[in-house]
C-alpha positions as CSV (number, residue, x, y, z in Angstrom):
1,M,4.6,-16.7,-3.6
2,K,2.9,-16.6,-0.3
3,Y,3.5,-19.0,2.5
4,V,1.0,-19.8,5.2
5,V,1.7,-21.4,8.6
6,T,-0.5,-24.4,9.0
7,S,-2.6,-24.8,12.1
8,E,-0.6,-28.0,13.0
9,F,2.5,-25.9,13.2
10,Y,0.8,-23.3,15.3
11,D,-0.4,-25.9,17.7
12,R,3.2,-27.2,18.2
13,C,5.0,-23.8,18.2
14,E,5.6,-22.3,21.6
15,V,6.6,-18.9,20.2
16,C,3.4,-18.6,18.2
17,R,1.3,-19.3,21.2
18,G,3.3,-16.8,23.3
19,E,4.7,-19.4,25.7
20,A,8.4,-18.7,24.7
21,T,10.3,-15.9,23.1
22,V,12.9,-18.1,21.3
23,G,12.2,-21.4,19.7
24,R,12.9,-23.8,16.8
25,L,10.6,-24.4,13.9
26,P,9.2,-28.0,14.3
27,R,9.7,-30.2,11.3
28,Q,6.5,-31.5,9.6
29,D,6.5,-34.9,8.0
30,N,5.0,-34.0,4.7
31,S,6.3,-35.3,1.4
32,E,5.0,-32.2,-0.3
33,I,7.3,-30.0,1.7
34,D,10.3,-32.2,0.8
35,A,9.4,-32.0,-2.9
36,V,9.2,-28.2,-2.8
37,Q,12.4,-28.0,-0.9
38,S,14.2,-30.2,-3.4
39,E,13.3,-27.7,-6.1
40,G,15.3,-25.0,-4.4
41,A,18.4,-25.6,-6.5
42,G,16.5,-24.7,-9.6
43,G,15.9,-21.1,-8.6
44,D,12.6,-21.7,-6.6
45,R,12.3,-20.6,-3.1
46,V,13.1,-23.1,-0.4
47,L,10.4,-23.4,2.3
48,P,11.6,-23.2,5.8
49,P,10.8,-26.2,8.0
50,G,7.3,-26.0,9.4
51,Y,5.9,-24.1,6.5
52,T,3.8,-25.4,3.7
53,H,3.0,-23.7,0.4
54,V,-0.6,-22.9,0.1
55,P,-1.6,-22.2,-3.5
56,L,-3.6,-19.0,-3.9
57,G,-7.2,-19.4,-4.9
58,P,-8.9,-17.5,-7.8
59,T,-9.5,-13.7,-7.6
60,P,-12.8,-13.0,-5.9
61,G,-15.3,-11.2,-7.9
62,I,-15.7,-8.6,-5.2
63,A,-12.2,-7.3,-5.8
64,V,-12.9,-6.7,-9.5
65,V,-16.2,-5.0,-8.7
66,A,-14.6,-2.9,-6.1
67,V,-12.1,-1.4,-8.6
68,I,-14.9,-0.6,-11.1
69,V,-17.3,0.8,-8.5
70,A,-14.5,2.9,-6.8
71,F,-14.4,5.2,-9.9
72,F,-18.1,6.0,-9.8
73,V,-19.2,5.6,-6.2
74,P,-16.0,6.1,-4.1
75,L,-17.6,5.3,-0.7
76,L,-19.0,2.0,-1.9
77,G,-15.7,1.3,-3.6
78,L,-13.9,1.7,-0.3
79,I,-16.3,-0.6,1.5
80,L,-16.0,-3.3,-1.2
81,G,-12.2,-2.8,-1.4
82,Y,-11.7,-3.4,2.3
83,S,-14.1,-6.3,2.2
84,A,-12.2,-7.8,-0.8
85,R,-8.9,-7.3,1.0
86,T,-10.2,-9.1,4.1
87,E,-11.3,-12.0,1.9
88,V,-8.1,-12.1,-0.1
89,R,-5.8,-12.1,3.0
90,N,-7.8,-14.8,4.9
91,P,-5.0,-17.0,6.3
92,N,-7.2,-20.2,6.0
93,N,-8.0,-19.6,2.3
94,P,-5.7,-17.0,0.7
95,K,-6.6,-15.8,-2.8
96,E,-5.2,-13.7,-5.6
97,G,-6.5,-10.1,-6.0
98,D,-4.7,-8.3,-3.2
99,G,-3.5,-5.7,-5.7
100,L,-7.0,-5.1,-7.1
101,A,-8.4,-4.6,-3.6
102,T,-5.6,-2.1,-2.8
103,I,-6.3,-0.2,-6.0
104,A,-10.0,0.0,-5.1
105,I,-9.1,1.4,-1.7
106,V,-6.6,4.0,-3.1
107,V,-8.9,5.1,-5.9
108,G,-11.8,5.5,-3.4
109,W,-9.8,7.6,-1.0
110,I,-8.4,9.7,-3.9
111,W,-11.9,10.4,-5.2
112,I,-13.2,11.3,-1.7
113,A,-10.2,13.6,-1.1
114,L,-10.8,15.3,-4.5
115,G,-14.5,15.7,-3.7
116,I,-13.8,17.3,-0.3
117,I,-11.3,19.7,-2.0
118,W,-13.8,20.5,-4.7
119,I,-16.5,21.3,-2.0
120,L,-14.1,23.5,-0.1
121,V,-13.2,25.4,-3.3
122,I,-16.9,26.0,-4.1
123,I,-17.5,27.2,-0.5
124,G,-14.5,29.5,-0.7
125,A,-15.6,30.9,-4.0
126,A,-19.1,31.5,-2.8
127,A,-17.8,33.2,0.3
128,A,-15.5,35.4,-1.7
129,A,-18.1,36.4,-4.3
130,P,-19.6,39.8,-3.9
131,N,-23.2,39.9,-2.7
132,Y,-25.3,41.9,-5.1
133,E,-28.6,43.3,-3.9
134,Y,-31.4,43.8,-6.3
């Protein structure tokens, strides 16, 4: 579960705005918060005052494409992966798919590192090979 601070909370919070170093979380009058907090005894997480639960949206297609592309074109996979992670972590509209974006980024970097190592091995082998004159 992810929790996002609403803009109303930010507007009333002195700590968030940098006006104070210590503060209290303001209470929001929202029946949805009270309903979620009352479920805390059943094993669900209890929301702190001032926070609301924002359900995550569906996984963006760019995250799925980024994982697939990262295996074949690592640089494009990296670009799409970082773009997907930015879209997924948008505080105003959070979505599922953070893991997919991270996988695309990791796979892209691994393939790029392996490519660089392979090029260095080829260059080293070519430099170590004897030069035959015909």
